[in-house]
C-alpha positions as CSV (number, residue, x, y, z in Angstrom):
1,M,132.2,135.0,89.1
2,A,131.1,135.8,85.6
3,D,127.9,134.2,84.3
4,N,129.2,133.3,80.9
5,F,128.0,129.7,80.3
6,D,127.4,128.8,76.7
7,F,124.1,127.1,77.1
8,A,123.8,126.2,73.4
9,A,127.1,124.3,73.5
10,L,126.2,122.7,76.8
11,A,122.9,121.5,75.4
12,K,124.6,120.1,72.3
13,S,127.2,118.4,74.4
14,W,124.4,116.9,76.6
15,Q,122.5,115.6,73.5
16,Q,125.7,113.9,72.2
17,Q,126.2,111.9,75.5
18,P,125.6,108.2,74.9
19,T,122.3,107.1,76.3
20,A,121.9,104.0,78.5
21,T,120.8,101.1,76.5
22,E,119.4,97.8,77.7
23,L,122.2,95.3,77.7
24,P,121.5,91.7,76.9
25,P,121.4,89.4,80.0
26,N,124.5,87.4,80.7
27,S,124.7,83.6,80.9
28,A,124.5,83.7,84.7
29,D,121.2,85.6,84.6
30,L,119.7,83.2,82.2
31,T,121.0,80.2,84.1
32,Q,119.4,81.4,87.3
33,A,116.1,82.1,85.6
34,K,116.0,78.7,83.9
35,Q,116.9,77.1,87.2
36,R,114.0,78.9,88.9
37,Q,111.6,77.6,86.2
38,A,112.9,74.1,86.6
39,E,112.4,74.3,90.4
40,Q,108.8,75.7,89.9
41,K,108.1,72.7,87.6
42,W,109.1,70.2,90.2
43,L,107.3,72.1,92.9
44,M,104.1,71.9,90.8
45,Y,104.6,68.2,90.2
46,G,105.1,67.6,93.9
47,E,101.9,69.5,94.8
48,W,100.0,67.6,92.2
49,F,101.3,64.3,93.7
50,G,100.2,65.5,97.2
51,A,96.8,66.3,95.8
52,A,96.6,62.8,94.3
53,V,97.5,61.3,97.7
54,M,94.8,63.3,99.3
55,F,92.3,62.0,96.8
56,I,93.3,58.4,97.4
57,A,93.1,58.9,101.2
58,A,89.6,60.4,100.8
59,F,88.3,57.5,98.8
60,W,89.9,55.0,101.2
61,L,88.2,56.7,104.2
62,A,84.8,56.8,102.5
63,F,84.8,53.1,101.4
64,N,86.6,51.5,104.4
65,I,85.1,53.5,107.3
66,P,81.5,54.1,106.2
67,D,80.3,56.6,108.8
68,W,79.5,60.3,108.6
69,L,82.7,61.4,110.3
70,S,84.7,59.5,107.7
71,Y,82.6,61.1,104.9
72,L,83.3,64.5,106.4
73,S,87.0,63.8,106.6
74,A,86.9,62.5,103.0
75,L,85.1,65.7,101.8
76,F,87.7,67.8,103.6
77,L,90.5,65.9,101.9
78,I,88.9,66.2,98.5
79,S,88.4,69.9,98.9
80,G,92.0,70.2,100.0
81,A,93.2,68.2,97.0
82,L,91.2,70.3,94.6
83,S,92.5,73.5,96.2
84,S,96.2,72.3,96.1
85,A,95.9,71.3,92.4
86,Y,94.3,74.7,91.5
87,V,96.8,76.7,93.5
88,A,99.8,74.8,92.0
89,W,98.5,75.5,88.5
90,T,97.7,79.2,89.0
91,V,100.9,80.0,91.0
92,H,103.5,78.0,89.0
93,K,102.1,78.2,85.4
94,P,102.9,82.0,84.8
95,I,106.5,81.4,85.8
96,L,106.8,78.3,83.7
97,E,105.4,80.1,80.6
98,Y,107.5,83.2,81.0
99,D,109.9,83.8,78.1
100,N,111.0,87.4,78.0
101,W,114.7,87.1,78.7
102,S,115.8,90.7,78.1
103,S,117.4,92.6,81.0
104,G,114.1,94.3,81.8
105,G,112.3,91.0,81.3
106,L,114.5,89.3,83.8
107,V,113.7,91.9,86.4
108,Q,110.0,91.5,85.6
109,F,110.4,87.7,85.9
110,R,111.9,88.1,89.3
111,A,109.2,90.5,90.4
112,R,106.4,88.2,89.1
113,A,108.0,85.2,90.8
114,C,108.2,87.1,94.0
115,T,104.5,88.1,93.7
116,L,103.4,84.6,93.0
117,T,105.6,83.3,95.9
118,L,103.7,85.7,98.2
119,R,100.4,84.3,96.9
120,Y,101.6,80.8,97.4
121,Y,102.7,81.6,101.0
122,L,99.2,83.0,101.7
123,Y,97.4,79.9,100.3
124,T,99.7,77.6,102.3
125,Q,98.9,79.6,105.5
126,L,95.2,79.3,104.8
127,S,95.5,75.5,104.2
128,C,97.4,75.2,107.5
129,A,94.8,77.2,109.3
130,A,92.1,75.0,107.9
131,L,93.9,71.9,109.3
132,V,94.1,73.6,112.7
133,V,90.4,74.3,112.6
134,F,89.7,70.7,111.6
135,A,91.7,69.5,114.6
136,G,89.7,71.8,116.9
137,L,86.4,70.5,115.4
138,L,87.5,66.9,116.2
139,W,88.0,67.9,119.8
140,L,84.6,69.7,119.9
141,M,82.9,66.6,118.4
142,Q,84.5,64.4,121.0
143,W,83.7,66.9,123.8
144,W,80.0,67.2,122.8
145,Q,79.9,63.5,122.0
146,I,78.6,64.1,118.5
147,A,80.8,61.4,117.2
148,Q,83.3,58.9,118.6
149,V,86.6,60.1,117.5
150,T,89.4,57.6,117.8
151,P,92.3,58.6,120.2
152,T,94.8,58.0,117.4
153,L,93.1,60.6,115.3
154,L,92.9,63.1,118.1
155,V,96.6,62.6,119.0
156,F,97.7,62.8,115.4
157,Y,95.9,66.0,114.7
158,S,96.6,67.6,118.2
159,L,100.2,66.7,118.8
160,I,101.5,66.5,115.2
161,V,99.4,68.2,112.6
162,A,98.3,71.3,114.6
163,P,101.7,72.2,116.0
164,L,103.4,71.8,112.7
165,C,100.8,73.9,111.0
166,L,101.1,76.7,113.6
167,A,104.9,76.6,113.2
168,A,104.5,76.7,109.4
169,I,102.1,79.7,109.6
170,Y,104.6,81.6,111.7
171,H,107.6,80.7,109.5
172,L,105.8,81.7,106.4
173,Q,104.8,85.0,107.9
174,Q,108.5,85.8,108.4
175,K,109.3,84.7,104.9
176,K,106.4,86.9,103.6
177,K,108.0,90.0,105.2
178,Q,111.3,89.2,103.4
179,K,109.5,88.7,100.1
180,E,107.5,91.9,100.5
181,S,110.8,93.8,101.0
182,E,112.3,92.1,98.0
183,L,109.2,92.8,95.9
184,K,109.4,96.5,96.7
185,Q,113.0,96.7,95.5
186,L,112.3,94.7,92.4
187,S,109.2,96.8,91.6
188,S,111.3,99.9,91.9
189,L,114.0,98.4,89.7
190,A,111.4,97.3,87.1
191,E,110.1,100.8,86.8
192,D,113.5,101.9,85.5
193,F,113.1,99.6,82.5
194,Q,109.6,101.0,81.7
195,P,109.5,103.7,79.0
196,D,108.6,107.1,80.4
197,A,105.1,107.9,79.2
198,E,105.7,111.7,79.2
199,L,108.6,111.5,76.8
């Protein structure tokens, strides 16, 4: 087979090939992104409402049951409310303020939303773990007779709060694995929209 390629013509033909350009996003892409932002806004409002409920419950405990266990519970609720409000702000705010709706921007938006969702899952797992620890502390206080914990409080935390929190931790762990896989794919896709530094 003769080696008679015309490399000059081949190079010229290659240079004349149309290069891939970033296409503008279609209406379905924009609709999904805007819908995600709306969902994040309502999630943030819901978490702020939950934080406000915890604040109210903390002050109710402190003023209506004036003993050190109630003060401890109130302090726990206040710290949980502050944590919830802070997490809601730091996790949801970057998604709500995002405004780059090019094709590459949409991929980056999905990657950022995925990253922040993973952080949100982690914070929620830590909050659930704190509630389980608090339930254990109530039993220890009752066992060592440090304080007289009411049976209603023990039953509520032992049979309702702690099992639900453990189930939530397990469920969120499964969702974290899915999101990590999705983030890996999105990160790889986002790299395709980044300009090559060597060119």
